[in-house]
C-alpha positions in Angstrom: 144.6 74.8 125.3 143.1 77.4 127.6 143.5 77.3 131.4 139.8 76.5 131.9 140.0 73.6 129.4 143.1 72.1 131.3 141.3 72.4 134.6 138.2 70.7 133.1 140.4 67.9 131.7 142.1 67.5 135.1 138.7 67.4 136.9 137.4 64.7 134.5 140.5 62.5 135.1 140.0 62.7 138.8 136.2 62.4 138.9 134.5 59.6 136.9 131.1 61.3 137.2 132.4 64.2 134.9 133.0 61.8 131.9 131.0 62.4 128.8 129.4 59.3 127.3 127.2 58.3 124.4 123.6 58.0 125.6 121.7 57.1 122.4 121.7 57.3 118.6 118.4 57.8 116.8 118.2 57.0 113.1 115.2 58.6 111.4 113.8 58.4 107.8 110.9 60.6 106.8 109.0 59.6 103.7 105.6 61.3 103.6 102.3 59.8 102.6 103.7 57.0 100.3 103.0 53.7 102.1 105.1 51.4 99.9 108.2 53.7 100.2 107.6 53.8 104.0 107.6 50.0 104.1 110.8 49.9 102.2 112.4 52.4 104.6 111.4 50.2 107.5 113.1 47.2 105.8 116.2 49.3 105.2 116.4 50.5 108.8 116.0 47.0 110.0 118.8 45.7 107.8 121.1 48.6 108.8 120.6 48.5 112.5 119.3 45.0 113.3 116.4 46.5 115.3 112.7 46.8 114.5 111.8 50.4 113.5 108.9 52.3 115.0 106.4 54.2 112.7 105.9 57.8 113.5 102.6 59.6 112.7 101.8 63.1 111.4 101.0 65.7 114.1 98.9 67.8 111.7 97.3 67.8 108.3 99.3 69.4 105.4 97.1 69.3 102.3 99.9 70.5 99.9 101.9 67.3 100.6 98.9 65.0 100.9 99.5 64.3 104.6 96.6 63.9 107.0 96.8 64.0 110.8 97.6 60.6 112.3 98.8 58.9 109.2 102.2 57.2 109.4 104.9 59.3 107.6 108.3 58.2 109.0 110.1 55.5 110.8 112.9 55.6 113.4 115.2 53.3 115.5 116.9 54.1 118.8 120.3 52.5 119.5 122.1 52.4 122.8 125.4 51.0 124.1 127.8 49.2 121.8 125.3 49.1 118.9 125.0 52.9 119.0 128.7 53.4 119.0 129.3 51.0 116.1 126.5 52.5 114.0 127.7 56.0 114.7 131.2 55.2 113.5 129.8 53.9 110.2 127.5 56.9 109.8 130.4 59.3 110.5 132.5 57.5 107.9 129.6 58.1 105.4 130.1 61.9 106.0 133.9 61.7 105.9 134.3 62.2 109.7 133.4 65.9 109.3 130.6 67.8 111.1 129.6 71.4 111.1 129.8 73.3 114.4 126.2 74.4 113.9 125.2 70.7 114.2 125.8 70.9 117.9 123.3 72.4 120.3 124.1 74.1 123.6 123.3 70.9 125.6 125.9 68.8 123.9 123.6 66.9 121.5 124.3 66.9 117.8 122.7 65.7 114.5 123.6 65.3 110.9 122.2 63.9 107.7 123.2 61.3 105.2 122.0 62.0 101.7 122.1 58.3 100.5 122.2 55.2 102.7 124.6 53.8 100.2 127.3 56.1 101.6 127.4 53.9 104.8 130.1 51.3 104.5 128.9 47.8 104.1 125.6 48.6 102.4 124.6 47.4 99.0 122.0 48.7 96.6 118.8 46.7 96.5 116.5 47.8 93.6 113.4 46.6 95.5 114.1 49.0 98.4 115.6 52.1 96.6 117.7 54.9 97.9 116.9 56.8 101.1 118.5 59.7 103.1 118.4 59.7 106.8 118.9 61.8 109.9 121.2 60.7 112.7 120.6 62.3 116.1 123.1 61.7 118.9 122.5 62.4 122.5 125.4 62.7 125.0 125.3 62.6 128.8 127.3 62.2 132.0 126.9 59.3 134.5 124.1 60.0 136.9 121.9 61.9 134.4 119.3 59.1 134.9 118.2 60.9 138.1 116.5 63.5 135.9 114.6 60.9 133.7 113.7 58.1 136.1 110.1 57.6 137.4 110.7 57.0 141.0 112.3 59.9 143.1 112.9 62.1 140.0 115.1 65.0 140.8 116.8 68.0 139.2 120.5 67.8 138.3 123.1 70.6 138.8 124.5 72.8 136.1 127.9 71.0 136.3 126.2 67.8 135.2 125.0 69.4 131.9 127.3 69.0 128.8 128.3 72.2 127.0 128.7 72.5 123.2 132.5 72.7 123.6 132.7 69.5 125.7 130.6 67.6 123.1 132.9 68.8 120.3 135.9 67.7 122.3 134.3 64.3 123.1 133.5 63.7 119.4 137.1 64.7 118.3 138.7 62.4 120.9 136.4 59.4 120.7 135.6 59.3 116.9 138.4 61.4 115.3 135.8 63.8 113.8 136.9 67.1 112.3 134.5 70.0 113.3 134.4 72.8 110.7 
């Protein structure tokens, strides 16, 4: 470990506001213009997460794909707290606890895809629903980051409060045992 990394680890152990924590996990399935498949995707997300999914609408018209502006084309669920952590463990197990380094952005967030929802442990195939792939988007933050998002007395946060790509990779390795390639 480098000297900067040991200093950072020492600082985190002394200051609880420097801890990295899981803010939210977003599960997203994009279908396109097929309404029946979209309804099946909503049922699947509801069964996987236990939450009611939200439909997302197209921002622009794409004639080649038969998508018109404002029509529902995908669904998503946002998970927080213990539910987010449990689902993330299952989703990481579906990809073999391996993530690419390019999956992480410079602000400590990361995302990955699952080709078939059947890869998630504990899921069974239902011929009425079919097979869907999905995107998992994970957002990390430090305690106190709410100051930037709140409505009342919103304020900027310092550079030290932001999470770097290296800190996010370290957090995922320690907390979930993920191998970053």
